[in-house]
N, C-alpha and C positions, 0 to 999 in steps of 0.2 A: 436482403433482410432489412426491415425498417428499424430505426433506432427505437430503443425500448425504455431507457432510463438514463439519468445523469448520476455521476459519482463525483464527490468531492474528495480529493486525495491530498495527503501530505507527502511532498517529495523530499528525499534525502540529499544531502550535500554531495559534491563531486567525489570526495574521498570514499564515502560510503558506497557510491555508485560503482566505483572501481573494485572495491572488496566484493560486493554482491555480484558484479559481472563475472568475477573470477569463479565464484561458486556456480553461477549459472552456466558459464562456459565449460566447466568440468562436466556438467550434466549433458550439455549439447555434444561435447566431444565423445562422450560415452554412448551417444546414439539416442538420447532422450529428446523428445520434441515437445510433447504436451500440447494443450490447447489454450494456454495462457495468452493474454494479449501481447503481441510483439510491439516493439518500438515505443514503449512507454518507459519512463524512468522507474526504477524501483521505488515503491511508495507504500504508504499505509492508508487504506481506505478509511474515510472518516464518516461519510454519510451518503445516502442516496436520495434522489428526488425524482418525481415524475417529470416527463419531458416538458409538460406545459408550465413548469416552474423554472424554466431556464433563466429568465431575467432575474427572478428573485434569488436563485442560487448564485448567479454571477455577482449580484449586489452583496449578498452575504459573504461570498468569498473575499471580495475586496475589503469589506468592513473588517472581517476577522483578521485578514493579513495585516491590517493597520494596527490591530490591537495586540499582536503577539510578536515577540522577538524570536529569533531562532531557538529551537528547543533541543537540548541534548536528549538522546534516547539510547538505552542500552539494549542492543540486540544480543540476547543472552542464551537462547536455546532454539532447538529445532522442534517443530510440531507437525502433526498430521490432523486435518479435520476429518471427522466422520462424514461420510462412510469410507474414507481412505483415498479420496481423489485429489487432495490438496496438500502439498508439501511446502512448509514455510519456515522462515526465520522468525522467531517470536521475540517480542519486546517486553521488557519489564515496564509496568505502568508506573508513572510518576505523576505528581500533582500537575505540572505544566501540560503534559500529554493529555491527562484527563480533562483539564480545563479546555484545551483546544478541541477535543472530541465533543464535549458538552456544548461548546459554542457552535459547532458545525451541525450536530445531529439534532435538528429541531423537532423531530418526530421519532424518538427511539421506540423500538419494538421490544417489549419486555420478554417476548418469546425467543428473541435472537440477541442475547447479550454480546456486546462488542468485545472482540479479542484482537488487540493490536498485533499486526503481523505483516510480513513482507512475503508475498507469494513467490516461490521459486519454480514450482511445477504443478500443473493441473493435468491429470491423466487418470487412467483406470487404476484401481487399487493394486493390481499386480505390478504395473510399471512403477508406481510410487514405492512399493516394497523393494523393488530392485534398485531404485535410485537412492533410497535412504542410506545404505552403507557408503556410497560414493559421496553423498552430501556430508555425511559425518566426517569423512576424511578431509574435506576442504573447509568445513565450517570452523570458524574461530570467533568467539564472542568479541564484540567491539562496541565502542560508544560512537554513535553517528549523530548527525545534526539535521533536524527538520528545518529546511530553509525557505520553502515555498509551498503555496497551496495551488492545486491544479484541478480544474473542473473539466470533465469530459462527458460526452454522450457515448452510449454503447448500443449496439452493434449495428453497423460497423463503428469503429472508434472515430470520434470527431473531437478534437481538442478545441475547447471553447475559450479557456482562460488559464493563465499561469501568472501568479502574483507572489513576489517575495514577501516573507514575513518581515515587516519593517518598523515595528514599534521601537523607538529609541529606548535603550535601557537606562 
């Protein structure tokens, strides 16, 4: 399958990755597999771009990374997107997170408002419903830290660029 689009993502720090990996591993150990992209760090999707905008998206990623310091985020709740195929950890919005998203999303779609989240499982609704109680058992809210921006092309996954947020405070 040929690549179809680019996504700019905010990656979370190593401690957050450890916590969320434990959540995900509890789902895997219970037999859930899903169709989510494997081998990517847990992240918050910020913007999408057409493939022909790769150079511009890479330049934007580098520019924004230089303008932001690491951003604390509170992963406070669990959610399911309609029609029931995506199970996620939801984030509380804050000023810094909204500013980061606004800087990245140069062409927002008013028909698809942004919901900051970290995907745990993409599957059919029946599987998501079976996974929910297990996810509730392992989920515990925490404050994580966005530490880098990550640009990838999808499908198949091709990592293009990963840049630390590096503005001096």
